N, C-alpha and C positions, 0 to 999 in steps of 0.2 A: 389224511384221509380226504376225498373229495366231498364237499358238501352236500352233493345229491346223495351218495352213499351213506353220509352220515344221518341224513334226515331219515332215509329209509330203514336203517337199524334202529333208529329211536322211537321211529312210528311203530316197527315190528315189535319192539321190546313193550311200547304202551299200550299194544294191542292184546300181548300176552298179559301184561299187568292186569289190564281190564277186565279179560275172561277171568282171571284166577279171583277178582275182587267180584264181580257180579254176577257169577254162574250161581244160581239156585241162591241167591242171597237171603230172599226172602223166606226161604226153608234151612238153612242152614246159617246160624243157628237156629233151632227147631222153633224156639220160641221168643218173642221180645221180652227183654228183661225189664225190670222194674223202672230202671232209668230210663229205658226208650219209650215205654208207655208214658211216664211221666212228661217227658220231654215231648213227645206227638201230642199228649193233651194239651200241655201248655201252648204248643203252636197251635193248633186247633183254636183254643180260647182267645188267643190272640188275633188270630185270622178272622173271626165271627165278631169278636166285642171289643177288640185292642185292649184286652185287658188278660191277665193271667186267671188261674183257676181261682184265685183266692180274691180278684175283684180289683188287683192293682194294674193302674194304667201303663202301659209299654214300660215294666220293670227292665232294671240292670241286674239285677238278682232275682232269680225265681227260686220263692221257699220249696215248690216241688214235693216231695214227700217230707219235709223238714230237714233235708240236707243242704239247703241253699245251692242251686246250681248258677251256674255264669249263662249269660244272655246268647251268646253267638250259635251256638247248635241249634238252640231253639229256633232262634231267627230264620236261619238256615234252611228250617225246616217249613217254613211258612209257605214259600211258592210251590215247593215240592208236594206239599199236603193239598194246597188249593188245586194242584193241577192232575194230581194221582188219587186223593182222598186220604182219609185218616186210616190207613193200613200199615202194613209191613212194609210195601215198598215206598210209600210216601216217606215214611219215617227213616228208612235206610238208606235210600236214594243219594242224598247230600253227602254222607259221607264216603261213600264209593266213588261218587263221582269227582270230589275232591281228591279221594286217595290216586285215583287214577290220573287225574290232570296233574299230580305232583310228579309223577315220572319225568314225562318230558321238562317239567319246569326245573327239576333238581339235577338235571345232566349240567345246566348252566351253572349252578350252585357248586358241583362236584367240579367242574371244568375251571370253576374262578380259584378255588381252595385249592385244588392239585396243580393247577396250569399243566395237566397232563390229559390230552383227550383220549388215550385208551383207558386211562385210570376212571375218567368221568363215565365212559362208554361200560365200562365193566361195574362201577359202582350202580350206575342206572339199572342195568342187569338184575344185579343183588338186589335193588331195593323192589325191582317189579315182581321179584318171588321169593321176598322175605316174609317168612311165617309171621314175624312181629306185626311187620305192616297188614299183611293180609287179615290175619285173625281180628285185628281193629277195624278194620276198613269196611269188615262184614257186620258190624253194630253201627247202631247211631253213637259215633263216639266223639266226644268233646275232646278227649285227650289225644286222638289222632289230628284232628282239625288244629289244635293248637301246635302240634309238632310243625305241621305243614307252615303255619305262621312264622314261626321260630328260623327255620330255613329259609322262608323268603326274606325275614329279615336281615339274617346273616347275608345273603347274596346282594341286598339293597346297602348295607353297610361297607361292603369291600367294593361295591361299584360307586358310593361317596367318597371311599379314600382315591380314589380315580379323580376327583376333582367333579364328579355330578351331583349339584344342590338339589336337584329335583328327586334324587335317591335319597338324601337324607330324610326327606319327608316320609318317602316309602318305607324307608327303615323300622323310622320310629312308630310308623302307623302298622307296621306288620307285627313289630315286637308287643306293641299296645294290644294289639285285636287277640296275641296269644293270651294275655293276661285278662283279658276278658271272655276266654273260651274256658281255659281251665285254671285249676288254683294253684299248681306247681310252680308255674310260669311267674308269679306275683313274688315268691322269694328267689328264683333262679334268676330274674332280667337284673335287679340291682346288682347283683354279686357278678352277673358277666359284664355289665356296664363297667363295673370298677376295673376290671381286668384288661378288657380290651381297650377301653380308653388309655389304660396304663402302657399297654401294649404298644399302640399306636400314636402314643401323645406327640413324637415327632412329626408324623404325617399331620395329624390333627391340629397341631399349633399351624400349619401353614392354611389349615382349611377352615379357618373363623366362622365366615358366614354359614357353612354346611354344618357345623357344629352349633350354632344358633340355632337353625332351623330344626336340627334333631331335638334341641333340648327344649326349646319352645313348644315345638309338636308333642313330645312326650310329655309335656309338664300339664299341658293344657286337656290332652286326651285321658291322662291319668288320672286326673284330680276326683272325677265322680268315683270311680274306682277305690282310691284312696280313702275317701269318706265313708263309703261302704264299708270297707274292710275294718277301719278302726272306728267307726261310730255305727255302724248298722249292721245288719246280719253277718258280715264275714267274719266278724270274732266268734260267732256261735260255732261255724263251720271248722275254724281252728281249733276251737275247743273240743270238740268231737272228735277229732282226727290226729290230735298231736300226741308224741310219742309218751307221755307221761301216764296216756289213757291206755297205753298197751296192756293186756291183762298178765303178759309173761314180767313185766317190768312191776307192776303192782303186786304180783304174787311173789315175785322174789327177790325184790329189791326194797319195795317200800314199807313190805307187811313182815315184823319179827316173828318169832315163833309163837308169841302168845297172841296173835292178831293184831297187834297193835301198828296202826299205820303211821308212816312218819311222811313229813313234807319232803316232796321231791327237790324242792329249792334248796333244803338242807342236805340233800345227797347228791349235788352238781357234778362231786367226779365220779359218783358210780352213774349216773346219768349219762356222763360223757361216755364212759366205757360202754355202757348200753349202746349208744347210738353210733360208737364208733363199730362195733359189731355188728348192727343191723346195716351201715352204711357198707363195711367189708364183705357181707352178705351178698352184694349186686355183683362181686367177682368172683362168685362161687359156680364151678362147672354144672352145678344141677342147673342152676336158674338160667345160666347163658346157653347151654346145648342141649338139656335133655326134658327140663320140668318145668321152665319158667313160665309159660303160659298157661298153665293148669290146664291142660285139653283134656288129660285122661284121669283115672282115679291116683290117689297119692301114692307114692312108692312104685307106680309102674312107669315105663319108658315112653314118655310122651315126646314132646316139641319142647325145645327151649325157645329162645328170642332169636337164638343164632341157628343156623346149620350145624351138623358135628363137622361137616369139613372146613369150616372155619375156625377150627381149633389149630387147622395148618396156616391158613391166610392171615390170621389174625396177628398171630406172634410176628409174622414177618413185616406185619405193618405196624407193629409197636414197636419193632427195633427200629424200622426206618425213621419212625418220629421221633425215636431218643436220638438218634444219629443224625437228625437234622435234615436228613434227605427230602422231607416233605414239606412243602410251602405252607403259610399258615399255621404252623404246627402250634402256636398259641393259643388260637381260636380252638383248634381240634382239642387239643389237651383239657382247655378250661370249659369247653361246651361239655365233654363227659363228664369230668371230675366235680363241676359246680352242678352239671344236671340231676346228680344222685341225691344232692343234699337233701331237698325237698321230700322225696320219698322217703330218704332213710330217718326222716323227723316225724314219719307220721306212725300209726299204731298196726300197720301191717307188716308184717315178715319182708316179703318180697313183692312187689306191685309192677307189674311189666307195665300197666296204663299210664302209671305216674312217672315212669322214665322213657316213654317211647319218643320223645322229642330229642333224645341225645343220639337215636338211630343213623340220623344222616352222618355225623360225625364217626361213628363206628363201624358205616359200612365204607366211608373213605377208607379206613385204616384196613380194613379188611380186602377192599378193591385193589389198593396200592400193594398190600402183602402176597396177594394174589399174582401180580404182576412180577413181583420180585420171584417168586415161587417158582414160575414160569422161566423167567433168565436162571434161575440156579439149577433148573433141570437141563437147560438148554447148555449148559457148562459140563454136564456129565459127559464123561469121554466113553464109557465103557457102555456100548449101546444095551447090552440084555438089563443093565442096571437102569439106564436111562427108560428104558421100556416098560420095567417092573413099577417104577415109582408111579409113571403117568398111569399105567394100569390100575394101579392100586388108589390112585386119586379118582381115578373115574368110577372105580367101583363104590368108592365111598360117597361121591356126588350121586350117583344114581339111587343108592341105597338111601340117602337123605331125603330124595326127590318123591321115592315111590312111599316112603315111612311116610313124609308129610302127606300126600295124598290121602292114605290110608287113616291118618289121624284126623285131618278134618272132614273126609268123607263118611267114615266108620265109626272110629272109635269115640271122635267127640261128641256126634249126637247121641251114642248110646250111653255114655257114662257119664257126661256133665249135663244132660238136658234140665237136671232138675234146677241148676244154678239159675239157668233162666225162667223157672218157675212154668217150666212146660205143664199142660193140663190145665193152667188157669183159664186160657182162651177158650178151650172147648166147655169148661165149667160154665163160663159166663154165656156163651152160645147158647148153651142148654137152657140157664136162666132166663134170657130173652126170649127165645122159643113157649117157654112154659109160664113165665111170672104170672099170666092175668089168671089162674087157675089159684094162684094164692095171695093172700092178704100180707105176708111178710116172706123175706129171703133173708136167712143168715148163713153168713159166711165165715168160717173160722179161719185166721189168719197166719195158725201155726201150721206147719206140715214139715214133712221129712220122712226119708226113708228108713233112716236109721234111727231116729227119734225126731219129736216135733220140735226141732229144734231153729228151724228156718224160717222166718218171718215175712209171709207173703204180705202184699198191700193191696188185697182185692180190690179195692173201692175205686183205684186209679184203672182197674182193668177193666170194672163195670163203665165208668165214664167213657174210657178209649173203645171199647168195642160196642157198645151202645150209642157211639155219638151222641152222648146226654150234652142236652142244650146248655152252652156254656153259661148262658145268663141267668137262667134258672137256677145253675149249681151254684152260681155268684152269690146270688141274692135269697135263695131258700133256707130256712131255718133248718141248721144241722142238730143231731142229736148227739150229744158227746156226755160222757160220764161212765164212772163203772168201767173203765177198760174197754168202752163200747163207742163206736163211730155210726152213725146212720144220717141217711138222706132218702127222700122218697120212701119206698117199701124195702129200701136195701139197710141190711145191719151186719156190722164188721165186729164181731165179737168172738170168745171162746165159745164152744159149745158144751154143754152138760147134757148129756142126752137123758139121763135119769129124770131131770126137769124137763127139759125142753120137748120131750116126746108127747107131752101132754098139751101142747101149745094148739091152736086151733090154725088151721090152712096155713101152715107155714113149709117152708122149703129151705132146706139145709145142704149147706156145700161143707165138707173138712175132710181132712186126711184120716185114715184108718185108726188112728190114734184117737180121735175126737168122736168118730163114727164106728164104733165097732160093730162089725159086721154080725155076730153073734147076738148082740145087744139090741142091734137096729131091727135086726131081721130081715129076713129076703122079700117082705111083702110090701115093705117100707122103702126098700133101695131102689131108685129110680135107673139110677147110672153109676157105672165104674170107669174112671179114668186111667190110663195107663200111662207109663213113661215108656221109653223107645225101648227099653231093656227089659220090659214087661212087668214091671214091680209097679205095685197099686198105689197111684199117688194121691186120688181123690175119690171121695162117694159124693154122689148126691140121693139124699133121702127125704122123704116128706113125713110129717108128725103122724102121730096115731088117728089125730081128730081132723 
C-alpha cells in the first residue's frame, strides 16, 4: 500500500477512535468514581503544594483512600488540571488522550509483530473500536495507561533486537513506567523478561551492549519501586488484594463446618486448584463476549471485553499461532498467558482492568484471524454459500456495533451509575451551597439501593468539588475515632437518626437506609437525589433543632 494512502487510513481510524473516547466522556460514565476523585485531588495537592493530600513530598506511592496508588496516572493529571481545572475534564483528559495516541503508535507495534501491513491495519481498527479499550479510556485509568507502556516496551524491545542501542533504553524505560503505573505489571514483567530473554537468547548474545543498557536502565529505574514494594506500603496493597483474602476461598476452603479457620499455607494444593479455576475463568465465553466489562446488571446481556463477532476471528488467529504462521508467536503467547497470572492471584473473580494490558496481543490474533477468515471465504466456490457467509458475518458485526452503542449510551448510565457513586457530586454541591447555615455537616459513608453495602468515601468528594485548600487539609487536625472521620465542619460517620435528630444546626446526607423518610419527616428533608434509573440514592436532611 502506498505510504500516503496508509497514513490517511491510520489518520481516519485514529479520528474514529478519538471520537469514541472523547465524545461526552465527562458525562459518561455519569460520575467520577472514588479512584478518579482521589487521583484528581492528589494531583491538585501536588500541583499546589508539591505534596499529596497526606503531606508527603512528591511521593512514588500515594496512600490515596488507603489502597496505595501508583504515581504515573496522578502526575499525568497535573498539567491537565493546571490547564482545565479540578473537574471531570481535567481528570479524564490524560487517559483519553493517551488511549487515542496509542492507536497510531500501536500500528507500528502490530506491524512489527505480525510483519504484515494488512494485519496491522486491521488490528489498528480493532483497537480503535475495542469495547475493552474504549471503556477504560473514558475513566481516569491507571490500568489503560500501563497497557500502553507495555505495548511501547514490546515495540522498543523488538527494535532493540535489530541492533538499536537507544531502543534498549526506551524499552526498559517503557516497561518500568508500566510498573510505576499499575500493580499487575510488577508481577508480570519479571516473568515476561525471563521468557522473552530465553526465546531471543541467541540474538541477545550478539547484542551484549544493548542487553547491558537494558539491564542497567531497568535496575536503576526499578530500585525505588522494589524498595517501596518490599519495605514500604506496597506490601500492604498486596496483602489487601491477594487471593487468600477471596471471600469464596475463605468461606469454602479455609473454614470447616465448625467454623474453624485453617492456614492457607497448609492448604497449598487447594489454593493451587482455586487459583487455577480463577485463571481459567478468564477464558470463559461470558467474560470474553457478553459480560466481562460489567456494564449492565448481572445476568443480563452486556458487553464482553471482545465483540461477539470475534468468536469467529479469534479461533482462526489462535489456529494460525499454533501452526506457526504468525511471527513473534513467543511474544504473543507469553504476553497473554503470563498476563493473566497477576489478576488471577487477586481476590476478584474476573477483573477486566487488571488484564487489559494483554489486549494488544489478543487484537493481533483477532486481526490475523479476520484475514484468514476472509481468505477462507474467498476460496468458497459456490456463490450463494459465499454470499450467505458474508451477509451473516456482516449482520453479526452490525449487531455488535449497534449493541455496543446502546450499551455505552443507554444501558450503562442507567444500570451501573451507582458503581461510580452517582449522586455524591450533587449532594456535595448542595452542601457547599448551604453549609454556612449549619454548624456541622454529617455524611453517612454507607449507601446502596438493594442494601447499604456500598462504602462511599464522601470526604474525598468534598475535598475535590470544594477545591479544598491542600495545605490546610494537610496541616489541620483531623477528628478520628469511633468509626468517624472529620475535618473542618465535615464529619463522615454512620447516621443514627433517633439520636442525631436532636443535634443543633446539623445537615445530614445519607441513603434512605440511614435517613428513612417516614422517620425524618418531610419538613426536615431538604433534597432527594436520584440515580439515572429513578431510584432514590441519597437524602439531604436537617436536624430538628
